[in-house]
Phi, psi and omega in degrees: 000134171296136181307323171312332181276341181312146164227156177302134180100344177291150184219160178209160176243132186229145183270135183218113185044052177074009180239132177285126184236133178267125176255144169239132179282127181266324185199161176209144182218119176285137177225098190059234189273347183263171179227125175269124182235129184259135186229157169228140178211177179295348176285340192118194179262146184208166176214162179201153176251130182233152174290140183300339180267006178283161185241135166236151187271077189270157176234137177264131170308149188297323183293330179290330187287335181254013172282000000 
């Protein structure tokens, strides 16, 4: 999924030192052509800035797909 398509509640899993960590998108804000994204995981809260065309392997919760 393109970063610019992310919504709060989307999630993705990333491997960290051989352990799968699940990240949940808390918020996203466009800043020029980039997007600031805030995440929550068992590691705590974090944020990152991405170009809008960057891709993350995200999953949207089923109830959001039918809204």
